[in-house]
mmCIF file of the C-alpha atoms, coordinates in Angstrom:
data_MODEL
# 
_entry.id   MODEL 
# 
loop_
_atom_site.group_PDB 
_atom_site.id 
_atom_site.type_symbol 
_atom_site.label_atom_id 
_atom_site.label_alt_id 
_atom_site.label_comp_id 
_atom_site.label_asym_id 
_atom_site.label_entity_id 
_atom_site.label_seq_id 
_atom_site.pdbx_PDB_ins_code 
_atom_site.Cartn_x 
_atom_site.Cartn_y 
_atom_site.Cartn_z 
_atom_site.occupancy 
_atom_site.B_iso_or_equiv 
_atom_site.pdbx_formal_charge 
_atom_site.auth_seq_id 
_atom_site.auth_comp_id 
_atom_site.auth_asym_id 
_atom_site.auth_atom_id 
_atom_site.pdbx_PDB_model_num 
ATOM 1   C CA . MET A 1 1   ? 66.249 116.846 146.328 1.00 0.00 ? 1   MET A CA 1 
ATOM 2   C CA . PHE A 1 2   ? 65.992 120.279 144.922 1.00 0.00 ? 2   PHE A CA 1 
ATOM 3   C CA . THR A 1 3   ? 64.751 124.004 146.020 1.00 0.00 ? 3   THR A CA 1 
ATOM 4   C CA . GLY A 1 4   ? 62.970 124.800 142.677 1.00 0.00 ? 4   GLY A CA 1 
ATOM 5   C CA . ILE A 1 5   ? 65.282 128.044 142.246 1.00 0.00 ? 5   ILE A CA 1 
ATOM 6   C CA . VAL A 1 6   ? 66.471 127.993 138.769 1.00 0.00 ? 6   VAL A CA 1 
ATOM 7   C CA . GLU A 1 7   ? 70.180 128.412 138.342 1.00 0.00 ? 7   GLU A CA 1 
ATOM 8   C CA . GLU A 1 8   ? 70.762 128.600 134.878 1.00 0.00 ? 8   GLU A CA 1 
ATOM 9   C CA . LEU A 1 9   ? 68.695 128.646 131.399 1.00 0.00 ? 9   LEU A CA 1 
ATOM 10  C CA . GLY A 1 10  ? 70.305 125.982 129.410 1.00 0.00 ? 10  GLY A CA 1 
ATOM 11  C CA . GLU A 1 11  ? 69.934 124.971 125.781 1.00 0.00 ? 11  GLU A CA 1 
ATOM 12  C CA . VAL A 1 12  ? 69.623 121.336 124.461 1.00 0.00 ? 12  VAL A CA 1 
ATOM 13  C CA . VAL A 1 13  ? 72.419 120.905 121.922 1.00 0.00 ? 13  VAL A CA 1 
ATOM 14  C CA . GLY A 1 14  ? 71.890 117.420 121.011 1.00 0.00 ? 14  GLY A CA 1 
ATOM 15  C CA . LYS A 1 15  ? 68.978 114.560 121.106 1.00 0.00 ? 15  LYS A CA 1 
ATOM 16  C CA . GLU A 1 16  ? 69.443 110.892 120.053 1.00 0.00 ? 16  GLU A CA 1 
ATOM 17  C CA . ASP A 1 17  ? 65.929 109.067 119.969 1.00 0.00 ? 17  ASP A CA 1 
ATOM 18  C CA . LEU A 1 18  ? 66.669 105.467 121.121 1.00 0.00 ? 18  LEU A CA 1 
ATOM 19  C CA . THR A 1 19  ? 64.514 102.561 121.074 1.00 0.00 ? 19  THR A CA 1 
ATOM 20  C CA . ASP A 1 20  ? 62.656 103.015 124.490 1.00 0.00 ? 20  ASP A CA 1 
ATOM 21  C CA . ALA A 1 21  ? 64.761 106.237 125.636 1.00 0.00 ? 21  ALA A CA 1 
ATOM 22  C CA . ALA A 1 22  ? 66.260 109.280 124.484 1.00 0.00 ? 22  ALA A CA 1 
ATOM 23  C CA . ARG A 1 23  ? 69.764 110.697 125.157 1.00 0.00 ? 23  ARG A CA 1 
ATOM 24  C CA . PHE A 1 24  ? 70.038 114.470 125.550 1.00 0.00 ? 24  PHE A CA 1 
ATOM 25  C CA . VAL A 1 25  ? 73.074 116.676 125.361 1.00 0.00 ? 25  VAL A CA 1 
ATOM 26  C CA . ILE A 1 26  ? 72.407 119.809 127.445 1.00 0.00 ? 26  ILE A CA 1 
ATOM 27  C CA . ARG A 1 27  ? 74.820 123.006 127.509 1.00 0.00 ? 27  ARG A CA 1 
ATOM 28  C CA . GLY A 1 28  ? 74.783 124.247 131.016 1.00 0.00 ? 28  GLY A CA 1 
ATOM 29  C CA . PRO A 1 29  ? 78.256 126.037 131.827 1.00 0.00 ? 29  PRO A CA 1 
ATOM 30  C CA . LEU A 1 30  ? 77.261 126.921 135.429 1.00 0.00 ? 30  LEU A CA 1 
ATOM 31  C CA . VAL A 1 31  ? 75.681 123.574 136.435 1.00 0.00 ? 31  VAL A CA 1 
ATOM 32  C CA . THR A 1 32  ? 78.352 121.556 134.958 1.00 0.00 ? 32  THR A CA 1 
ATOM 33  C CA . THR A 1 33  ? 81.284 123.608 136.704 1.00 0.00 ? 33  THR A CA 1 
ATOM 34  C CA . ASP A 1 34  ? 81.328 120.850 139.739 1.00 0.00 ? 34  ASP A CA 1 
ATOM 35  C CA . ALA A 1 35  ? 79.168 118.120 137.940 1.00 0.00 ? 35  ALA A CA 1 
ATOM 36  C CA . GLY A 1 36  ? 80.480 114.675 137.595 1.00 0.00 ? 36  GLY A CA 1 
ATOM 37  C CA . HIS A 1 37  ? 79.128 111.303 136.228 1.00 0.00 ? 37  HIS A CA 1 
ATOM 38  C CA . GLY A 1 38  ? 76.090 110.106 138.323 1.00 0.00 ? 38  GLY A CA 1 
ATOM 39  C CA . ASP A 1 39  ? 75.217 113.673 139.825 1.00 0.00 ? 39  ASP A CA 1 
ATOM 40  C CA . SER A 1 40  ? 71.719 114.987 139.517 1.00 0.00 ? 40  SER A CA 1 
ATOM 41  C CA . ILE A 1 41  ? 70.517 117.753 137.543 1.00 0.00 ? 41  ILE A CA 1 
ATOM 42  C CA . ALA A 1 42  ? 66.862 118.999 137.244 1.00 0.00 ? 42  ALA A CA 1 
ATOM 43  C CA . VAL A 1 43  ? 65.949 119.741 133.652 1.00 0.00 ? 43  VAL A CA 1 
ATOM 44  C CA . ASN A 1 44  ? 62.493 121.526 133.694 1.00 0.00 ? 44  ASN A CA 1 
ATOM 45  C CA . GLY A 1 45  ? 61.749 119.990 137.056 1.00 0.00 ? 45  GLY A CA 1 
ATOM 46  C CA . VAL A 1 46  ? 62.771 116.365 135.881 1.00 0.00 ? 46  VAL A CA 1 
ATOM 47  C CA . CYS A 1 47  ? 65.591 114.895 138.019 1.00 0.00 ? 47  CYS A CA 1 
ATOM 48  C CA . LEU A 1 48  ? 68.334 113.556 135.399 1.00 0.00 ? 48  LEU A CA 1 
ATOM 49  C CA . THR A 1 49  ? 71.318 111.735 136.064 1.00 0.00 ? 49  THR A CA 1 
ATOM 50  C CA . VAL A 1 50  ? 74.591 112.979 134.408 1.00 0.00 ? 50  VAL A CA 1 
ATOM 51  C CA . VAL A 1 51  ? 76.201 110.341 132.146 1.00 0.00 ? 51  VAL A CA 1 
ATOM 52  C CA . GLU A 1 52  ? 78.956 112.445 131.088 1.00 0.00 ? 52  GLU A CA 1 
ATOM 53  C CA . VAL A 1 53  ? 80.303 115.943 131.400 1.00 0.00 ? 53  VAL A CA 1 
ATOM 54  C CA . LEU A 1 54  ? 81.781 117.471 128.135 1.00 0.00 ? 54  LEU A CA 1 
ATOM 55  C CA . PRO A 1 55  ? 84.484 119.829 127.865 1.00 0.00 ? 55  PRO A CA 1 
ATOM 56  C CA . GLU A 1 56  ? 82.398 122.635 126.361 1.00 0.00 ? 56  GLU A CA 1 
ATOM 57  C CA . GLY A 1 57  ? 80.333 122.932 129.468 1.00 0.00 ? 57  GLY A CA 1 
ATOM 58  C CA . SER A 1 58  ? 77.560 120.361 128.399 1.00 0.00 ? 58  SER A CA 1 
ATOM 59  C CA . PHE A 1 59  ? 76.349 117.249 129.843 1.00 0.00 ? 59  PHE A CA 1 
ATOM 60  C CA . THR A 1 60  ? 74.773 114.065 128.568 1.00 0.00 ? 60  THR A CA 1 
ATOM 61  C CA . ALA A 1 61  ? 71.689 112.470 130.265 1.00 0.00 ? 61  ALA A CA 1 
ATOM 62  C CA . ASP A 1 62  ? 69.571 109.435 129.297 1.00 0.00 ? 62  ASP A CA 1 
ATOM 63  C CA . VAL A 1 63  ? 65.755 109.749 129.761 1.00 0.00 ? 63  VAL A CA 1 
ATOM 64  C CA . MET A 1 64  ? 63.890 106.559 129.741 1.00 0.00 ? 64  MET A CA 1 
ATOM 65  C CA . GLN A 1 65  ? 60.557 106.225 128.010 1.00 0.00 ? 65  GLN A CA 1 
ATOM 66  C CA . GLU A 1 66  ? 58.465 106.203 131.250 1.00 0.00 ? 66  GLU A CA 1 
ATOM 67  C CA . THR A 1 67  ? 60.007 109.610 132.015 1.00 0.00 ? 67  THR A CA 1 
ATOM 68  C CA . LEU A 1 68  ? 59.066 110.824 128.295 1.00 0.00 ? 68  LEU A CA 1 
ATOM 69  C CA . ASN A 1 69  ? 55.739 109.724 128.692 1.00 0.00 ? 69  ASN A CA 1 
ATOM 70  C CA . ARG A 1 70  ? 55.010 111.106 131.995 1.00 0.00 ? 70  ARG A CA 1 
ATOM 71  C CA . SER A 1 71  ? 56.627 114.939 131.225 1.00 0.00 ? 71  SER A CA 1 
ATOM 72  C CA . SER A 1 72  ? 56.996 117.190 128.785 1.00 0.00 ? 72  SER A CA 1 
ATOM 73  C CA . LEU A 1 73  ? 60.773 116.309 127.760 1.00 0.00 ? 73  LEU A CA 1 
ATOM 74  C CA . ALA A 1 74  ? 59.390 114.122 124.774 1.00 0.00 ? 74  ALA A CA 1 
ATOM 75  C CA . ALA A 1 75  ? 58.443 117.613 123.309 1.00 0.00 ? 75  ALA A CA 1 
ATOM 76  C CA . VAL A 1 76  ? 62.044 119.133 123.959 1.00 0.00 ? 76  VAL A CA 1 
ATOM 77  C CA . ASP A 1 77  ? 64.360 119.250 120.926 1.00 0.00 ? 77  ASP A CA 1 
ATOM 78  C CA . VAL A 1 78  ? 67.668 120.635 119.864 1.00 0.00 ? 78  VAL A CA 1 
ATOM 79  C CA . GLY A 1 79  ? 67.655 124.474 120.320 1.00 0.00 ? 79  GLY A CA 1 
ATOM 80  C CA . SER A 1 80  ? 65.046 124.333 123.052 1.00 0.00 ? 80  SER A CA 1 
ATOM 81  C CA . ARG A 1 81  ? 65.752 126.195 126.322 1.00 0.00 ? 81  ARG A CA 1 
ATOM 82  C CA . VAL A 1 82  ? 65.607 124.249 129.605 1.00 0.00 ? 82  VAL A CA 1 
ATOM 83  C CA . ASN A 1 83  ? 65.461 125.313 133.187 1.00 0.00 ? 83  ASN A CA 1 
ATOM 84  C CA . LEU A 1 84  ? 68.474 123.879 135.285 1.00 0.00 ? 84  LEU A CA 1 
ATOM 85  C CA . GLU A 1 85  ? 69.171 123.365 138.885 1.00 0.00 ? 85  GLU A CA 1 
ATOM 86  C CA . ARG A 1 86  ? 71.756 121.086 140.384 1.00 0.00 ? 86  ARG A CA 1 
ATOM 87  C CA . ALA A 1 87  ? 70.824 119.025 143.689 1.00 0.00 ? 87  ALA A CA 1 
ATOM 88  C CA . ALA A 1 88  ? 70.613 121.016 146.647 1.00 0.00 ? 88  ALA A CA 1 
ATOM 89  C CA . ALA A 1 89  ? 73.582 120.959 149.013 1.00 0.00 ? 89  ALA A CA 1 
ATOM 90  C CA . VAL A 1 90  ? 73.139 119.963 152.676 1.00 0.00 ? 90  VAL A CA 1 
ATOM 91  C CA . ASN A 1 91  ? 74.476 123.266 153.812 1.00 0.00 ? 91  ASN A CA 1 
ATOM 92  C CA . SER A 1 92  ? 72.508 125.650 151.461 1.00 0.00 ? 92  SER A CA 1 
ATOM 93  C CA . ARG A 1 93  ? 69.656 127.940 152.146 1.00 0.00 ? 93  ARG A CA 1 
ATOM 94  C CA . LEU A 1 94  ? 66.205 126.331 150.956 1.00 0.00 ? 94  LEU A CA 1 
ATOM 95  C CA . GLY A 1 95  ? 64.999 129.273 149.057 1.00 0.00 ? 95  GLY A CA 1 
ATOM 96  C CA . GLY A 1 96  ? 61.965 127.660 147.427 1.00 0.00 ? 96  GLY A CA 1 
ATOM 97  C CA . HIS A 1 97  ? 60.549 124.608 148.797 1.00 0.00 ? 97  HIS A CA 1 
ATOM 98  C CA . ILE A 1 98  ? 61.398 120.703 148.810 1.00 0.00 ? 98  ILE A CA 1 
ATOM 99  C CA . VAL A 1 99  ? 61.284 119.659 145.206 1.00 0.00 ? 99  VAL A CA 1 
ATOM 100 C CA . GLN A 1 100 ? 61.849 116.026 144.497 1.00 0.00 ? 100 GLN A CA 1 
ATOM 101 C CA . GLY A 1 101 ? 62.282 116.344 140.741 1.00 0.00 ? 101 GLY A CA 1 
ATOM 102 C CA . HIS A 1 102 ? 59.839 113.665 140.078 1.00 0.00 ? 102 HIS A CA 1 
ATOM 103 C CA . VAL A 1 103 ? 56.969 114.852 137.844 1.00 0.00 ? 103 VAL A CA 1 
ATOM 104 C CA . ASP A 1 104 ? 53.318 114.331 139.036 1.00 0.00 ? 104 ASP A CA 1 
ATOM 105 C CA . GLY A 1 105 ? 51.771 115.348 135.696 1.00 0.00 ? 105 GLY A CA 1 
ATOM 106 C CA . THR A 1 106 ? 51.844 117.971 132.772 1.00 0.00 ? 106 THR A CA 1 
ATOM 107 C CA . GLY A 1 107 ? 49.614 120.886 132.356 1.00 0.00 ? 107 GLY A CA 1 
ATOM 108 C CA . HIS A 1 108 ? 49.672 123.681 129.661 1.00 0.00 ? 108 HIS A CA 1 
ATOM 109 C CA . VAL A 1 109 ? 49.768 127.325 129.485 1.00 0.00 ? 109 VAL A CA 1 
ATOM 110 C CA . VAL A 1 110 ? 46.063 128.802 129.172 1.00 0.00 ? 110 VAL A CA 1 
ATOM 111 C CA . SER A 1 111 ? 46.395 132.311 129.374 1.00 0.00 ? 111 SER A CA 1 
ATOM 112 C CA . ARG A 1 112 ? 49.063 135.055 130.265 1.00 0.00 ? 112 ARG A CA 1 
ATOM 113 C CA . SER A 1 113 ? 47.809 138.573 131.600 1.00 0.00 ? 113 SER A CA 1 
ATOM 114 C CA . PRO A 1 114 ? 50.658 141.036 131.835 1.00 0.00 ? 114 PRO A CA 1 
ATOM 115 C CA . SER A 1 115 ? 50.882 143.688 134.290 1.00 0.00 ? 115 SER A CA 1 
ATOM 116 C CA . GLU A 1 116 ? 53.317 146.643 134.843 1.00 0.00 ? 116 GLU A CA 1 
ATOM 117 C CA . HIS A 1 117 ? 55.421 144.641 137.316 1.00 0.00 ? 117 HIS A CA 1 
ATOM 118 C CA . TRP A 1 118 ? 54.530 141.053 136.998 1.00 0.00 ? 118 TRP A CA 1 
ATOM 119 C CA . GLU A 1 119 ? 52.609 138.665 134.951 1.00 0.00 ? 119 GLU A CA 1 
ATOM 120 C CA . VAL A 1 120 ? 49.832 136.364 135.856 1.00 0.00 ? 120 VAL A CA 1 
ATOM 121 C CA . VAL A 1 121 ? 50.124 132.950 134.187 1.00 0.00 ? 121 VAL A CA 1 
ATOM 122 C CA . ARG A 1 122 ? 47.009 130.482 134.193 1.00 0.00 ? 122 ARG A CA 1 
ATOM 123 C CA . ILE A 1 123 ? 47.958 126.734 133.858 1.00 0.00 ? 123 ILE A CA 1 
ATOM 124 C CA . ALA A 1 124 ? 45.715 123.742 133.342 1.00 0.00 ? 124 ALA A CA 1 
ATOM 125 C CA . LEU A 1 125 ? 45.717 121.624 136.305 1.00 0.00 ? 125 LEU A CA 1 
ATOM 126 C CA . PRO A 1 126 ? 45.054 117.826 135.773 1.00 0.00 ? 126 PRO A CA 1 
ATOM 127 C CA . ALA A 1 127 ? 41.854 116.530 137.870 1.00 0.00 ? 127 ALA A CA 1 
ATOM 128 C CA . GLU A 1 128 ? 44.157 113.780 139.590 1.00 0.00 ? 128 GLU A CA 1 
ATOM 129 C CA . LEU A 1 129 ? 46.438 116.613 141.095 1.00 0.00 ? 129 LEU A CA 1 
ATOM 130 C CA . SER A 1 130 ? 44.006 119.210 142.088 1.00 0.00 ? 130 SER A CA 1 
ATOM 131 C CA . ARG A 1 131 ? 43.368 117.997 145.548 1.00 0.00 ? 131 ARG A CA 1 
ATOM 132 C CA . TYR A 1 132 ? 46.979 118.501 146.412 1.00 0.00 ? 132 TYR A CA 1 
ATOM 133 C CA . VAL A 1 133 ? 46.937 122.452 145.111 1.00 0.00 ? 133 VAL A CA 1 
ATOM 134 C CA . VAL A 1 134 ? 45.895 125.256 147.462 1.00 0.00 ? 134 VAL A CA 1 
ATOM 135 C CA . GLU A 1 135 ? 45.920 128.801 147.291 1.00 0.00 ? 135 GLU A CA 1 
ATOM 136 C CA . LYS A 1 136 ? 49.293 130.344 148.670 1.00 0.00 ? 136 LYS A CA 1 
ATOM 137 C CA . GLY A 1 137 ? 50.501 126.840 148.645 1.00 0.00 ? 137 GLY A CA 1 
ATOM 138 C CA . SER A 1 138 ? 53.718 125.794 146.689 1.00 0.00 ? 138 SER A CA 1 
ATOM 139 C CA . ILE A 1 139 ? 53.761 124.065 143.273 1.00 0.00 ? 139 ILE A CA 1 
ATOM 140 C CA . THR A 1 140 ? 56.771 123.369 140.944 1.00 0.00 ? 140 THR A CA 1 
ATOM 141 C CA . VAL A 1 141 ? 56.270 124.437 137.387 1.00 0.00 ? 141 VAL A CA 1 
ATOM 142 C CA . ASP A 1 142 ? 59.057 123.234 134.774 1.00 0.00 ? 142 ASP A CA 1 
ATOM 143 C CA . GLY A 1 143 ? 61.354 123.051 137.869 1.00 0.00 ? 143 GLY A CA 1 
ATOM 144 C CA . VAL A 1 144 ? 60.570 126.496 139.364 1.00 0.00 ? 144 VAL A CA 1 
ATOM 145 C CA . SER A 1 145 ? 59.270 126.934 142.878 1.00 0.00 ? 145 SER A CA 1 
ATOM 146 C CA . LEU A 1 146 ? 56.058 129.006 142.579 1.00 0.00 ? 146 LEU A CA 1 
ATOM 147 C CA . THR A 1 147 ? 53.396 130.054 144.905 1.00 0.00 ? 147 THR A CA 1 
ATOM 148 C CA . VAL A 1 148 ? 49.929 129.344 143.767 1.00 0.00 ? 148 VAL A CA 1 
ATOM 149 C CA . SER A 1 149 ? 47.842 133.024 143.515 1.00 0.00 ? 149 SER A CA 1 
ATOM 150 C CA . GLY A 1 150 ? 44.738 131.631 142.163 1.00 0.00 ? 150 GLY A CA 1 
ATOM 151 C CA . LEU A 1 151 ? 42.901 128.501 141.921 1.00 0.00 ? 151 LEU A CA 1 
ATOM 152 C CA . GLY A 1 152 ? 39.843 126.889 140.132 1.00 0.00 ? 152 GLY A CA 1 
ATOM 153 C CA . SER A 1 153 ? 38.522 123.551 139.539 1.00 0.00 ? 153 SER A CA 1 
ATOM 154 C CA . ASP A 1 154 ? 40.915 122.808 136.539 1.00 0.00 ? 154 ASP A CA 1 
ATOM 155 C CA . TRP A 1 155 ? 43.311 125.583 136.694 1.00 0.00 ? 155 TRP A CA 1 
ATOM 156 C CA . PHE A 1 156 ? 45.749 127.405 138.867 1.00 0.00 ? 156 PHE A CA 1 
ATOM 157 C CA . GLU A 1 157 ? 47.629 130.733 138.601 1.00 0.00 ? 157 GLU A CA 1 
ATOM 158 C CA . VAL A 1 158 ? 51.024 131.850 139.463 1.00 0.00 ? 158 VAL A CA 1 
ATOM 159 C CA . SER A 1 159 ? 52.176 135.447 139.383 1.00 0.00 ? 159 SER A CA 1 
ATOM 160 C CA . LEU A 1 160 ? 55.641 135.894 137.773 1.00 0.00 ? 160 LEU A CA 1 
ATOM 161 C CA . ILE A 1 161 ? 58.215 138.564 138.874 1.00 0.00 ? 161 ILE A CA 1 
ATOM 162 C CA . PRO A 1 162 ? 60.482 140.151 136.177 1.00 0.00 ? 162 PRO A CA 1 
ATOM 163 C CA . THR A 1 163 ? 63.235 137.803 137.544 1.00 0.00 ? 163 THR A CA 1 
ATOM 164 C CA . THR A 1 164 ? 61.509 134.641 136.895 1.00 0.00 ? 164 THR A CA 1 
ATOM 165 C CA . LEU A 1 165 ? 60.211 135.885 133.528 1.00 0.00 ? 165 LEU A CA 1 
ATOM 166 C CA . GLY A 1 166 ? 63.961 136.665 132.276 1.00 0.00 ? 166 GLY A CA 1 
ATOM 167 C CA . LEU A 1 167 ? 65.607 133.797 133.756 1.00 0.00 ? 167 LEU A CA 1 
ATOM 168 C CA . THR A 1 168 ? 63.411 130.789 133.215 1.00 0.00 ? 168 THR A CA 1 
ATOM 169 C CA . THR A 1 169 ? 61.616 129.254 130.438 1.00 0.00 ? 169 THR A CA 1 
ATOM 170 C CA . LEU A 1 170 ? 58.198 130.354 131.739 1.00 0.00 ? 170 LEU A CA 1 
ATOM 171 C CA . GLY A 1 171 ? 59.171 133.965 130.424 1.00 0.00 ? 171 GLY A CA 1 
ATOM 172 C CA . ARG A 1 172 ? 58.896 132.525 127.013 1.00 0.00 ? 172 ARG A CA 1 
ATOM 173 C CA . ALA A 1 173 ? 55.981 129.950 127.266 1.00 0.00 ? 173 ALA A CA 1 
ATOM 174 C CA . THR A 1 174 ? 53.115 130.899 125.007 1.00 0.00 ? 174 THR A CA 1 
ATOM 175 C CA . VAL A 1 175 ? 49.594 129.709 125.329 1.00 0.00 ? 175 VAL A CA 1 
ATOM 176 C CA . GLY A 1 176 ? 49.257 125.966 124.609 1.00 0.00 ? 176 GLY A CA 1 
ATOM 177 C CA . THR A 1 177 ? 52.995 125.152 125.774 1.00 0.00 ? 177 THR A CA 1 
ATOM 178 C CA . PRO A 1 178 ? 53.162 122.160 128.055 1.00 0.00 ? 178 PRO A CA 1 
ATOM 179 C CA . VAL A 1 179 ? 54.749 122.350 131.282 1.00 0.00 ? 179 VAL A CA 1 
ATOM 180 C CA . ASN A 1 180 ? 56.016 119.632 133.896 1.00 0.00 ? 180 ASN A CA 1 
ATOM 181 C CA . LEU A 1 181 ? 54.167 119.903 137.491 1.00 0.00 ? 181 LEU A CA 1 
ATOM 182 C CA . GLU A 1 182 ? 55.324 118.594 140.577 1.00 0.00 ? 182 GLU A CA 1 
ATOM 183 C CA . VAL A 1 183 ? 52.946 119.261 143.613 1.00 0.00 ? 183 VAL A CA 1 
ATOM 184 C CA . ASP A 1 184 ? 53.984 119.732 147.124 1.00 0.00 ? 184 ASP A CA 1 
ATOM 185 C CA . VAL A 1 185 ? 55.335 116.228 148.393 1.00 0.00 ? 185 VAL A CA 1 
ATOM 186 C CA . ILE A 1 186 ? 54.055 116.897 151.973 1.00 0.00 ? 186 ILE A CA 1 
ATOM 187 C CA . ALA A 1 187 ? 50.471 117.178 150.776 1.00 0.00 ? 187 ALA A CA 1 
ATOM 188 C CA . LYS A 1 188 ? 50.900 113.895 149.560 1.00 0.00 ? 188 LYS A CA 1 
ATOM 189 C CA . TYR A 1 189 ? 52.227 112.234 152.664 1.00 0.00 ? 189 TYR A CA 1 
ATOM 190 C CA . VAL A 1 190 ? 49.679 114.030 154.705 1.00 0.00 ? 190 VAL A CA 1 
ATOM 191 C CA . GLU A 1 191 ? 47.099 112.250 152.515 1.00 0.00 ? 191 GLU A CA 1 
ATOM 192 C CA . ARG A 1 192 ? 48.653 108.824 152.676 1.00 0.00 ? 192 ARG A CA 1 
ATOM 193 C CA . LEU A 1 193 ? 48.794 109.038 156.510 1.00 0.00 ? 193 LEU A CA 1 
ATOM 194 C CA . MET A 1 194 ? 45.296 110.054 156.922 1.00 0.00 ? 194 MET A CA 1 
ATOM 195 C CA . SER A 1 195 ? 43.886 107.364 154.833 1.00 0.00 ? 195 SER A CA 1 
ATOM 196 C CA . GLN A 1 196 ? 45.889 104.972 156.772 1.00 0.00 ? 196 GLN A CA 1 
ATOM 197 C CA . ARG A 1 197 ? 44.527 106.493 160.037 1.00 0.00 ? 197 ARG A CA 1 
ATOM 198 C CA . ASP A 1 198 ? 40.855 106.115 158.606 1.00 0.00 ? 198 ASP A CA 1 
ATOM 199 C CA . GLY A 1 199 ? 41.542 102.646 157.989 1.00 0.00 ? 199 GLY A CA 1 
ATOM 200 C CA . LEU A 1 200 ? 42.568 101.616 161.381 1.00 0.00 ? 200 LEU A CA 1 
ATOM 201 C CA . SER A 1 201 ? 39.670 103.540 162.695 1.00 0.00 ? 201 SER A CA 1 
ATOM 202 C CA . SER A 1 202 ? 37.035 101.948 160.606 1.00 0.00 ? 202 SER A CA 1 
# 
């Protein structure tokens, strides 16, 4: 489990395309300080398993084809910057919201509207995810826990403060950039429970 509070802006320093997967080498000196084989690190909101920690503050992770198909990691290449977060510790504060690192779908940046103290970013919202998104609710964009500040039928907006703009990939995401989306898992559980209840009462 993660919180959606990005710890470090890492960099992809290696990528090997395999038959039905890809192996990434990602530099992240902070997140690798206490990482070991089998640990989980969220990369742009995708929960990946550490295969090996390398001496220069990098780690390797294998990404299967299913994950490449369902996330924006297929477009990530050597030199790409990525948001990194270690799994939440039981005794840590939950600064964002409950994030699983399981991408529900992808969107893309539709527009950016800069202001003096923040920037409003509009992101395309896939139709199958729209029912889980509410204004002032939580959503994870490329691993960043954000509050929905505006909502339409096929888009949502988030207002990014200077810290988020400076310390995550969202500050550099131009119009058209694909982003990973994870909706609030609580909404999905509520929908499931309600559908089961309705089935029993019919």
